N, C-alpha and C positions, 0 to 999 in steps of 0.2 A: 504494499499500500504506500503510495507516495502522497505526502502532505506538502502542499504549496501555500503560498500566501493568500491564494484564491479559494482554497478548499472550503466547501460548504459544510456546515456542521448541523446535524440533527441528532436527536436522542430520544431516550425514553425516560419519563419522569414517573417515579413511583416509590413505594416504600413497603417492602424491599424491591430491588430490581435485578439483583444478581442472578436470579433464576431465568430471566427473560431470554428468549431465542430471537428477539427482534434485532439486536445488533448483528448476529450472524446472517439473518435473512436480508437485512437492508444493505449491509456492507457487500454481500455477495451480489445483490441487484445493482448497486452503484458501479462495482467493478465490471459486471457483465454489460452494462449500458455505458461505459466509459464516462461516468460522471465523477468529476473531481470533488469528492465529498467523503464524509466519514460519519458513521452512526455510533454514538456512545451511550453507555448507561449513566443516568443522571439521578442518583438517590437523593431524594428530597424529604426532609422531615415535615410532619404535619404543620408545624407553625411557620414554615418557610415557604409554603406553596406560592403565596402571592408575590413574594420578592423573587422567587425563582422564575416565575412566568414573566415578570417585568424585566428580568435579566436577559430573556431570550433575545429581544430586539436590541437591548443595550450592548450585548456581547456579539451581535451579528449572526446569531444562529438563524437557520432557515425555518425551523419548526421543531416539533416534538410529538411523540406519542404520550398518552396518559394511560397509565394502568392503575390497578387498585392501590389505594382506596381513593383515587382522585378524579374519577371519570364524571362524577356528579358535583363534587365540591369545587371543580375548576370553573364552572359556569359564570359566577359572578365576576371573575377576573378577566374575561374575555371581552373584546370589543364588538365582535360579531359572531353569532351562532346561526348556522343555516337551519332550514326547516326540519330536516331529518333529526339533527341533534336536539332541537327544541321539543319535538314530539317525543323522542325517546327518553329525554331528560338526562342525557350523558354525552360527553365528548371523549373521544379517544385519540383525536388527531388535531393538532394545532399547527397552523403556519403563520409566518410573519409576512405580511403583505408589503407592497412597494412603499406604503406610507408608514411602515413600522407599527402597524396595528395588528392585533392578534385575532385571527379568524379560526373557528372551531367547527368540526364536522364529527360524524360518527360513521366509521367504515366497518364497524362490526356487523351492522345490519346488512349492508351490501355485500360483505364478505360471506355471511351465511347464505344469502340468497343465491349468490354465484355458485357456491358449493352445492347447494341442493339442485339447482337447475342443471349444472353441468355434470353431476355425477350420479344422478338417479337413472334408473333404467330407461331405455329407449321405449317411448310410448306412455311412460308414467306422467301423470299430471295431478294436480290438486284441485282443479276447477270443479266447484260444487261438490267437493268431497270434504269430510271431516278430518281434522288433524288433532294431535294431542301435544301439548307442551307441558313438560314437568319442570316446575319452578316458577317463581314470580319475582325474581330479582332483576338486577340491571341487564344481565345477559338475556333473560326472558323477554324484557322490553324490546331489546334490538331484534330478537327472533320474531316476536309477534308482529312488529312493524313490517318486517320483511315479508312475513306469511300473508298478510293482508293483500299484498300485491299479486298473489297467486289465486285470489278469489275463491278460497275454500268455503264450503257450506257452513262450517263451524270451527272455531278454534277453541278447544277444550283445555282450559288451564287448570292444572292440578298442582296444589301446593300444600305443604304441611300447615301452613297458616292459611285458612280459608279466607280470612280478612284480606290478606295480601293478594290472593288470587282474585277476590272480588274487586279490589282497587284497580288491579291491572286490567281486568276485563272492562271496568267502567271507564278507565282512561282511553282505551282504544275502541270501545263500542262494538257494534256488530261487525263480524259475527262471533265475538268472543263471549265465552261463557265460563264461569267459574265452577269447579267441582271440588267436593270434599276429598281430602287425601284418601279416605277409606274406599273412595270409588275409583282409585287409580287403575285397578285392573279391568274393571266393567267398562270404563270409557274407552278402552282400546277397541271395542267392537265396531267393526266396519271402517276404522280410520285408515287413511292412506299414508299417513306420515306420523311417526313418533319422534320427538325431539327431547333429549335431556339437557337442560340448561343449568342444572345444579352441579355442585362439586362432588356429588356422590359418584363413586367409582374411580375417582382420582387417587393417585398414590398417596397414602396417608389419611385418606378420607373413608368413611363407611361406604359399603356398596349400596346401590340403588335397589331396594327391595321391591321388585314388580314382577308379576306373572304375566307373561306374554300370550298365554293361550288363547285369549279373545282376539288377538291382533291378526288380521288377515296376512297370509304369507306373502302377498304381493305388495305389502305395505313397505315403505322405506323407513329405516331406523337410523337416526343421526344422533350421535353423542358429541357435544362440543368439547368434552374432556379430550385432551391429546397426550396425557401422561397418566396411564400407559396408552399406547397407540391403539390398542384394542381392549376396550373395557369389558367387564363381565356382561354388561347389557348388549354390547355389540357381538360378543362371542355367542351368547345365547340366541340372539336374533339371527345371526348367520347360520347357526346349526339347525334352525327350523326353516330355513330358505329365504329369509328376508334379505333384501339388498341393504347394505350398511354403508354409512359414510362416517369416517372418523374425524376427530377434532382438528386434525392438521389441515383439512380442506378449508375450514372457516379461518383458521390462524393465517394460512398462506394467502388466502384471497383478501382478508381484510388488510393485510401488509401490502398487497399489490394495489389496492385502492388508495391507501395512504401514500404510497410512492408516487402515484399518479397525481394526488392532490398537491404534493410538494414540487414535483419535477415536471409534470405535464407528460409523463411517459407511462403508458399502459404496459407493464412488464409482462412478458410471455410466461405462461404458466407451464414450464417444461417439466417433464418427468425427472430430469437431472436435479432440478431445483427441489422437488418433492423428496427424492431419494436422499439428498443431502441432509435435509432437515430431519427426515424420519430416522436416518442413521444416527444423528446427534441425540435424538430422543431415545433410541434404543440403547445407545451407549451409556446414557445417564441413568437408565433404569436399573 
């Protein structure tokens, strides 16, 4: 990597950030597309977020990604937030514009949508069919926002806290409907898509306890967890014949959309890119 006096700098703001794969992904993309730039981790404590964001333009950075726990708390410190981020209530990508103002968007939603559209089986669609979303947090909001664009008949939101599921369904309106956690198995009936947006199944977290018996075998199952690459949910779904989409697809696609937001280049989603990231994940497991 060559660093010059004109090297553009972007990074990822979070607490912690040492686990992030974003530096590897974006430095790979900048090298591939011959961009004089570098992507670095930017650990920021909770009480320094406002000053860190103000420092982006002052220090000449081009932008940054935001990860937990700052995707929602960052909103008041930005000069402009696009429609997508406003509706979702979270920003994961910030850029410094020509006037040194901070603009924010959310690429998690578009990353998820791209993953589902590109990697579902040929002939599959969600039009006028029900789908199930497990979880009601920030990731679920991005997923629901994306799913509405596919015009399902119903988005069944299931969460341990029914109140949070109800709040999410209310925020996004028709065709969203909240369901009690005890009904998580029953609501799979005739669903065309199941998406896990929780941490359940992630390394170090409890498994997602769900019985897939009622789920049609032609339904697609997507888990946004990417460590491990193939969660217990995905293994169980695959064993009964369901098409599966692992969490790296959303991870890589949201990164691609962020890259375009900063540099105006739509990076090619090559198999080499995917293999590189998946090998890093495998090595770390």
